[in-house]
C-alpha positions as CSV (number, residue, x, y, z in Angstrom):
1,M,-18.0,6.4,-102.8
2,P,-21.8,7.2,-102.9
3,N,-23.3,9.5,-105.5
4,T,-23.6,13.0,-104.1
5,N,-25.3,14.6,-107.1
6,F,-28.8,15.7,-106.1
7,K,-31.5,17.8,-107.6
8,I,-34.1,19.7,-105.5
9,V,-37.4,20.1,-107.2
10,Y,-39.5,23.0,-105.9
11,S,-42.4,22.6,-108.4
12,L,-45.3,20.3,-107.3
13,R,-46.3,20.0,-111.0
14,I,-42.9,18.8,-112.1
15,H,-42.6,16.5,-109.0
16,I,-45.9,14.8,-110.0
17,I,-44.9,14.3,-113.6
18,L,-41.5,12.9,-112.5
19,E,-43.3,10.4,-110.2
20,Q,-45.7,9.4,-113.0
21,N,-42.6,8.8,-115.2
22,G,-41.2,6.4,-112.6
23,F,-38.7,8.7,-110.8
24,H,-39.0,8.5,-107.0
25,Y,-37.6,11.1,-104.7
26,I,-35.1,10.4,-102.0
27,T,-36.6,12.7,-99.4
28,E,-39.3,15.4,-99.0
29,M,-38.6,18.5,-96.9
30,K,-39.9,21.9,-96.3
31,N,-39.0,24.6,-98.8
32,P,-36.4,26.7,-96.9
33,Q,-37.6,29.9,-98.6
34,H,-41.3,29.1,-98.3
35,P,-41.9,26.9,-95.3
36,N,-45.6,26.4,-96.1
37,Y,-44.5,24.4,-99.2
38,N,-42.6,21.2,-99.7
39,C,-39.7,20.3,-102.0
40,W,-38.3,17.0,-103.1
41,V,-34.8,15.7,-103.4
42,Y,-34.0,13.4,-106.3
43,D,-30.8,11.6,-107.4
44,A,-29.5,13.6,-110.3
45,S,-28.8,10.7,-112.6
46,P,-28.4,11.4,-116.3
47,D,-31.8,9.9,-117.0
48,F,-33.4,12.0,-114.3
49,L,-31.8,15.2,-115.6
50,A,-32.9,14.5,-119.2
51,A,-36.5,13.9,-118.1
52,F,-36.4,17.0,-115.9
53,D,-35.2,19.2,-118.7
54,S,-37.8,17.7,-121.1
55,I,-40.6,18.3,-118.6
56,Q,-39.5,21.8,-117.9
57,R,-39.2,22.7,-121.7
58,E,-42.7,21.2,-122.3
59,L,-44.2,23.2,-119.5
60,E,-42.5,26.4,-120.7
61,R,-43.7,25.8,-124.2
62,R,-47.3,25.3,-123.0
63,S,-47.2,28.5,-120.9
64,H,-46.0,30.5,-123.9
65,N,-48.6,29.0,-126.3
66,G,-51.5,29.6,-124.0
């Protein structure tokens, strides 16, 4: 049975960092809530989720520290 756990990334910044860290998206699609923007679907492996959480925490930390 194939893995059906996916994570949709709506942030271009996070998407670029993930790609730089070796994670490649499965497909790119239009953002359903904002059709002028794209979003990316990734396999939600444990390694991906750990990297995603780390990136998100670091970006939040940067935004709070100016």
